C-alpha positions as CSV (number, residue, x, y, z in Angstrom):
1,M,-11.5,9.1,20.6
2,P,-9.4,6.8,18.4
3,R,-8.7,7.9,14.8
4,L,-6.6,6.5,12.0
5,H,-3.0,7.6,12.2
6,H,-1.7,5.8,9.0
7,A,-2.1,2.6,7.1
8,G,1.0,0.5,6.9
9,M,2.2,-2.1,4.3
10,T,5.2,-4.3,4.0
11,V,7.1,-4.1,0.7
12,G,10.1,-5.7,-0.8
13,D,11.6,-2.9,-2.8
14,L,11.0,0.4,-0.9
15,D,12.0,2.7,-3.8
16,G,9.9,0.7,-6.2
17,A,6.9,0.9,-3.9
18,V,7.4,4.7,-3.5
19,A,7.4,5.0,-7.3
20,F,4.2,2.8,-7.5
21,Y,2.2,4.8,-5.0
22,T,3.4,8.1,-6.3
23,E,2.4,7.1,-9.9
24,V,-0.9,5.3,-9.1
25,L,-2.3,7.4,-6.2
26,G,-0.4,10.6,-6.5
27,C,1.2,10.2,-3.1
28,V,3.9,12.6,-1.9
29,L,6.9,11.3,0.0
30,V,6.8,12.9,3.4
31,E,9.8,11.3,5.1
32,R,12.2,8.4,5.0
33,I,12.3,6.2,8.1
34,E,15.6,4.8,9.2
35,P,15.1,3.7,12.9
36,D,18.1,4.6,15.1
37,D,17.2,1.9,17.7
38,P,17.0,-1.5,16.1
39,A,16.4,-3.2,19.4
40,A,13.3,-1.1,20.0
41,V,12.0,-1.8,16.5
42,R,12.5,-5.6,17.1
43,S,10.6,-5.3,20.3
44,L,7.8,-3.4,18.7
45,V,7.3,-5.8,15.7
46,G,8.1,-9.0,17.5
47,V,10.7,-10.1,15.0
48,P,14.0,-10.8,16.8
49,D,16.4,-9.9,13.9
50,A,14.4,-7.2,12.2
51,L,16.1,-4.4,10.4
52,I,13.7,-2.0,8.8
53,S,13.7,0.9,6.4
54,G,10.6,2.8,5.6
55,C,8.9,5.9,4.5
56,L,5.7,7.9,5.0
57,L,3.6,8.9,2.0
58,E,0.7,11.3,2.0
59,L,-2.4,11.3,-0.2
60,S,-3.8,14.6,-1.4
61,S,-6.6,14.1,1.2
62,G,-4.0,14.1,4.0
63,Q,-4.1,10.4,5.0
64,R,-0.7,8.7,5.3
65,I,0.6,5.4,4.1
66,E,3.6,3.9,5.8
67,L,5.7,1.5,3.7
68,L,8.1,-0.8,5.5
69,S,10.9,-2.9,4.0
70,Y,12.5,-5.5,6.2
71,R,16.1,-6.1,5.3
72,S,16.2,-9.1,7.6
73,G,13.7,-11.2,9.5
74,H,13.3,-14.3,7.3
75,Q,10.6,-12.9,5.1
76,R,8.0,-15.0,3.3
77,H,6.0,-13.8,0.3
78,L,2.4,-14.6,0.7
79,D,0.2,-15.0,-2.4
80,Q,-3.1,-13.9,-0.9
81,R,-6.5,-13.5,-2.4
82,P,-9.0,-10.9,-1.1
83,C,-11.0,-13.7,0.7
84,D,-7.9,-15.0,2.6
85,R,-7.5,-14.1,6.2
86,P,-6.0,-11.7,7.3
87,S,-6.1,-10.0,3.9
88,T,-6.5,-6.3,4.0
89,H,-6.8,-3.6,1.4
90,L,-6.4,0.1,1.0
91,A,-9.4,1.8,-0.6
92,C,-8.8,5.1,-2.4
93,T,-11.0,7.3,-4.7
94,V,-9.5,8.2,-8.1
95,D,-10.7,10.7,-10.6
96,D,-10.4,8.4,-13.6
97,L,-10.5,4.6,-13.0
98,R,-9.2,3.7,-16.5
99,A,-6.2,6.0,-16.1
100,A,-5.5,4.6,-12.6
101,T,-5.8,1.0,-13.9
102,D,-3.3,1.8,-16.6
103,A,-1.0,3.3,-14.0
104,V,-1.3,0.2,-11.9
105,L,-0.3,-2.0,-14.8
106,R,2.5,0.3,-16.0
107,S,3.9,0.4,-12.5
108,G,4.2,-3.4,-12.1
109,G,0.9,-4.0,-10.3
110,T,-1.9,-6.4,-11.3
111,V,-5.6,-6.1,-11.7
112,V,-7.3,-8.7,-9.5
113,G,-10.9,-8.4,-10.7
114,R,-13.1,-6.5,-13.1
115,P,-14.5,-3.0,-12.6
116,V,-18.0,-3.2,-11.0
117,R,-20.5,-0.4,-10.8
118,F,-22.4,0.0,-7.5
119,G,-24.6,2.9,-6.6
120,A,-21.8,5.1,-5.3
121,G,-19.5,4.6,-8.3
122,T,-17.3,2.0,-10.0
123,F,-14.9,-0.2,-8.0
124,L,-11.9,-2.2,-9.0
125,Y,-9.5,-4.5,-7.0
126,C,-5.9,-4.5,-7.9
127,S,-2.6,-5.1,-6.2
128,D,0.8,-3.4,-6.0
129,P,3.9,-5.3,-7.1
130,D,4.2,-6.9,-3.6
131,G,0.7,-8.2,-3.6
132,N,-0.8,-5.6,-1.3
133,F,-4.5,-5.1,-2.3
134,L,-5.9,-1.7,-3.4
135,E,-9.5,-0.9,-4.1
136,L,-9.8,1.9,-6.5
137,I,-13.1,3.8,-6.5
138,E,-14.3,6.2,-9.2
139,E,-17.2,8.0,-7.6
140,A,-20.3,8.6,-9.7
141,S,-20.6,12.2,-10.8
């Protein structure tokens, strides 16, 4: 039976991204990733000159986020909107949406929309400093 192993995102500044996800989502750094076989990584990701550094972060609920930073590979920064394909987002519950929003802004992220209340709670789209989308959810008590 398939199950989610981790969610992965590409970032420009690995240390900055670790600081962002630690501050905003309370993630814990599990391990740094420095692949010892660049040829295997290049084959895996399909980028002929890829050199990658990364890390695994863990949320308090046990799910993991992999952050990858390409040191080569002719990167392009894509300014996506949530409606653009193949846009993705990471949805996480937070205890205090206002505090989490402040942490996003303090840590270099942006707020994409406005908080909206649905039956299960209040939802907000934002992004990290690299433009990866996050949906923050404060569940109704």
